[in-house]
C-alpha positions as CSV (number, residue, x, y, z in Angstrom):
1,M,18.4,8.5,-7.1
2,A,14.6,7.6,-5.9
3,A,14.7,7.2,-1.5
4,D,12.3,4.0,-2.0
5,E,15.1,2.6,-5.1
6,K,18.4,3.1,-3.5
7,A,16.7,2.0,0.0
8,Q,16.2,-1.5,-1.3
9,A,18.8,-1.7,-3.8
10,K,20.7,-0.9,0.2
11,G,18.6,-3.4,1.3
12,E,19.7,-6.1,-0.9
13,Q,23.3,-4.9,-0.5
14,V,23.3,-6.2,2.8
15,E,21.5,-8.9,2.6
16,G,23.3,-10.7,0.4
17,K,26.4,-9.6,2.2
18,V,24.0,-11.7,5.5
19,K,24.0,-14.4,3.3
20,K,27.0,-15.0,2.2
21,V,29.5,-14.5,5.3
22,V,25.9,-16.9,7.3
23,G,26.7,-19.4,3.8
24,G,30.3,-19.4,3.6
25,A,30.1,-20.2,8.4
26,V,28.4,-23.1,8.3
27,G,29.7,-24.3,5.2
28,N,26.1,-23.9,3.1
29,E,26.9,-23.0,-0.8
30,S,23.2,-22.4,-1.9
31,M,22.8,-20.2,0.9
32,K,26.0,-18.4,-0.1
33,A,25.4,-18.4,-3.7
34,E,21.9,-17.1,-3.1
35,G,23.9,-14.2,-1.3
36,R,25.9,-13.3,-3.5
37,A,23.0,-12.9,-6.1
38,D,21.7,-10.8,-3.9
39,E,24.9,-9.2,-3.8
40,T,24.9,-7.7,-7.1
41,K,20.8,-7.4,-7.7
42,G,21.4,-4.7,-4.9
43,D,24.6,-3.3,-7.0
44,L,22.6,-3.7,-10.1
45,R,19.3,-1.8,-9.2
46,Q,22.4,0.8,-7.1
47,A,24.2,1.6,-11.1
48,K,20.2,1.0,-12.7
49,E,19.3,4.5,-10.7
50,K,22.7,6.4,-10.9
51,A,22.4,6.2,-14.8
52,K,18.6,7.5,-14.3
53,D,20.0,10.6,-12.4
54,A,22.2,11.0,-14.4
55,I,20.9,11.5,-18.0
56,K,17.8,13.8,-15.8
57,E,20.8,15.7,-15.3
C-alpha cells in the first residue's frame, strides 16, 4: 500500500471516528452521519490499496 494513500485512509478513519463521537455527544445527527461517511470512505480507501497490493504480488 502506498504510504501516502495509507496515511490518507487512516486520517479519514480517525476523522470519521472523532466526528461520530462528537456528534453523538452533542446530539448532532448530521455530524454523526458525516463521521460515519468519512470513516467508511477511509475503510474503502484502505481496502482498495490492500487489493492493489495483493494483485501486485
